[in-house]
C-alpha positions as CSV (number, residue, x, y, z in Angstrom):
1,M,-11.3,-14.1,13.1
2,M,-12.8,-10.7,12.3
3,E,-14.1,-7.9,14.5
4,K,-17.8,-7.0,14.7
5,L,-18.6,-3.8,12.8
6,S,-20.3,-0.8,14.3
7,N,-23.6,0.6,12.9
8,A,-21.7,2.1,9.9
9,T,-21.4,-1.3,8.1
10,T,-20.3,-0.8,4.5
11,K,-18.4,-2.7,1.9
12,E,-15.4,-0.5,2.5
13,A,-15.3,-1.3,6.3
14,I,-15.5,-5.0,5.4
15,A,-12.8,-4.6,2.7
16,Q,-10.6,-2.7,5.2
17,Q,-10.8,-5.5,7.8
18,L,-10.0,-8.1,5.1
19,R,-7.0,-5.9,3.9
20,E,-5.7,-5.8,7.5
21,L,-6.0,-9.6,7.8
22,I,-4.2,-10.1,4.5
23,F,-1.4,-7.5,5.2
24,S,-0.8,-8.8,8.7
25,R,-0.6,-12.3,7.2
26,Q,-3.5,-13.6,9.4
27,L,-5.0,-14.8,6.0
28,D,-2.4,-16.8,4.2
29,D,-1.5,-16.7,0.5
30,G,-3.8,-19.1,-1.3
31,Q,-6.1,-19.5,1.6
32,E,-9.7,-19.9,0.4
33,I,-12.5,-17.9,2.0
34,T,-16.2,-17.7,1.2
35,Q,-18.8,-14.9,1.4
36,N,-20.8,-17.0,3.8
37,E,-17.9,-17.5,6.1
38,V,-17.1,-13.8,6.3
39,A,-20.8,-12.7,6.5
40,D,-21.4,-15.2,9.3
41,S,-18.4,-14.0,11.3
42,L,-19.6,-10.4,11.0
43,C,-23.3,-11.3,11.5
44,L,-24.2,-9.6,8.2
45,S,-25.9,-10.5,5.0
46,R,-23.8,-11.6,2.0
47,M,-24.4,-8.5,-0.1
48,P,-21.9,-6.1,1.5
49,V,-19.4,-9.0,1.7
50,R,-19.9,-9.7,-2.0
51,E,-19.3,-6.0,-2.7
52,A,-16.1,-6.0,-0.5
53,F,-14.9,-9.1,-2.3
54,L,-15.3,-7.3,-5.6
55,V,-13.3,-4.3,-4.4
56,L,-10.5,-6.5,-3.1
57,T,-10.5,-8.6,-6.3
58,E,-10.0,-5.4,-8.3
59,E,-7.1,-4.5,-6.0
60,G,-5.5,-7.9,-6.7
61,L,-5.8,-9.1,-3.1
62,L,-8.4,-11.7,-3.9
63,T,-8.8,-14.1,-6.8
64,R,-12.2,-15.6,-7.7
65,L,-12.0,-19.4,-8.1
66,A,-14.3,-21.7,-10.2
67,N,-16.0,-23.2,-7.1
68,R,-17.4,-19.8,-6.1
69,H,-14.7,-19.5,-3.4
70,I,-12.2,-16.8,-3.2
71,A,-8.4,-17.3,-2.8
72,V,-6.3,-14.8,-0.9
73,N,-3.4,-13.2,-2.7
74,G,-1.3,-12.8,0.4
75,I,1.7,-10.6,1.1
76,N,5.1,-12.1,1.0
77,H,8.6,-10.5,0.9
78,D,8.9,-10.5,-2.8
79,R,5.5,-9.1,-3.4
80,A,6.0,-6.4,-0.8
81,L,9.3,-5.4,-2.3
82,V,7.7,-5.1,-5.8
83,Y,5.2,-2.6,-4.2
84,F,8.0,-0.4,-2.9
85,R,10.0,-0.6,-6.1
86,H,6.8,0.5,-8.0
87,L,6.3,3.4,-5.5
88,I,9.9,4.6,-5.9
89,M,9.6,4.3,-9.7
90,C,6.5,6.5,-9.5
91,D,8.3,8.9,-7.2
92,C,11.1,9.3,-9.8
93,M,8.6,9.7,-12.6
94,A,6.8,12.4,-10.7
95,M,10.1,14.2,-10.1
96,D,10.5,14.6,-13.8
97,Y,7.2,16.4,-14.2
98,M,7.2,18.2,-10.8
99,K,6.6,21.9,-10.6
100,T,6.8,22.2,-6.8
101,H,7.3,19.9,-3.8
102,N,6.2,20.4,-0.3
103,G,7.6,17.6,1.7
104,S,6.1,16.3,4.9
105,S,7.4,14.6,8.1
106,D,5.0,11.7,7.7
107,E,6.4,9.2,5.3
108,R,3.1,8.4,3.5
109,S,2.3,12.1,3.2
110,W,5.8,12.8,1.8
111,H,5.2,10.3,-1.1
112,E,1.7,11.6,-1.6
113,A,2.9,15.2,-1.8
114,L,5.6,14.2,-4.3
115,L,3.3,12.2,-6.5
116,S,0.6,14.9,-6.5
117,S,3.0,17.7,-7.2
118,S,3.7,16.6,-10.8
119,G,0.7,18.7,-12.0
120,D,0.0,16.0,-14.6
121,P,-3.3,14.3,-13.9
122,L,-2.4,11.1,-15.6
123,I,0.9,10.8,-13.7
124,K,-0.9,11.6,-10.5
125,A,-3.6,9.0,-11.1
126,V,-1.2,6.2,-12.1
127,C,1.2,7.0,-9.2
128,S,-1.4,7.4,-6.5
129,S,-2.3,3.7,-6.7
130,S,1.2,3.0,-5.4
131,L,0.3,4.5,-2.1
132,K,-2.7,2.3,-1.5
133,G,-2.8,-1.1,0.1
134,Y,0.3,-2.6,1.6
135,T,2.5,0.4,1.3
136,S,0.1,2.5,3.5
137,Y,-0.1,-0.4,5.9
138,F,3.7,-0.6,6.0
139,F,4.2,3.1,6.6
140,E,1.6,3.0,9.4
141,K,3.1,0.0,11.1
142,H,6.8,0.8,10.6
143,R,7.3,4.5,11.3
144,S,11.0,5.4,11.1
145,P,12.8,8.6,11.9
146,D,15.7,7.4,9.8
147,R,13.6,7.1,6.7
148,S,11.9,10.4,7.4
149,A,15.3,12.1,7.8
150,L,16.4,10.6,4.4
151,L,13.2,11.8,2.8
152,K,13.9,15.3,4.1
153,K,17.4,15.1,2.6
154,I,15.9,14.0,-0.7
155,S,13.4,16.9,-0.5
156,L,16.3,19.3,-0.2
157,L,17.9,17.8,-3.3
158,I,14.7,18.2,-5.2
159,D,14.3,21.8,-4.1
160,E,17.9,22.5,-5.3
161,G,17.0,21.0,-8.7
162,K,19.2,17.9,-8.1
163,K,16.5,15.4,-9.2
164,A,19.0,12.8,-10.5
165,E,20.7,12.7,-7.1
166,A,17.4,12.5,-5.3
167,A,16.3,9.6,-7.5
168,L,19.6,7.8,-6.8
169,L,19.0,8.1,-3.0
170,L,15.4,6.9,-3.4
171,Q,16.4,3.9,-5.5
172,G,19.5,3.2,-3.4
173,E,19.6,4.1,0.3
174,Y,15.8,4.5,0.8
175,L,14.9,1.3,-0.9
176,Q,17.6,-0.5,1.1
177,M,16.2,0.8,4.4
178,I,12.7,-0.5,3.4
179,T,14.2,-3.8,2.2
180,S,15.9,-4.4,5.6
181,V,12.6,-3.8,7.5
182,L,10.8,-6.2,5.1
183,E,13.5,-8.9,5.6
184,V,13.0,-8.7,9.4
185,E,9.2,-8.7,9.1
186,F,9.0,-11.7,6.7
187,A,11.7,-13.7,8.6
188,Q,9.2,-14.1,11.4
């Protein structure tokens, strides 16, 4: 089920393995898991597993049940689409406060640059959460020159001060490109 960890065993390494299992749908939505089960599969004590479970519960990927078990809040098409709609909403909000934008060829880095360029610490903090979790997994797994080219076009619009047009492309064509990939991925 899970891979053995190297000497650098931490709650974050355990949490990352569990995230990968959830995002790749190797752990199903609603599936119950226990600290003992995970600790045994990793040959670890329960303490770092308990801490990893707390991290993932805060992220919304796990839910604590009354029987001391944990249920997986798995990824499905609708949930994944909500993550990307939230990211695009944050991108559009950041554009309104942006002072400069330095785009990037890497899709995740492009969003990160846009969100951090607002100069407003509250906007940056709220929006940066959009890039964690499933969206990062998606960008890593589904690299696309088409989406990168579209983000470069959006960057040009932003640099020209055409934020409304950039926002329309993000909410329209860019979201549609992501939606089509999600439809294929979740059809399997």
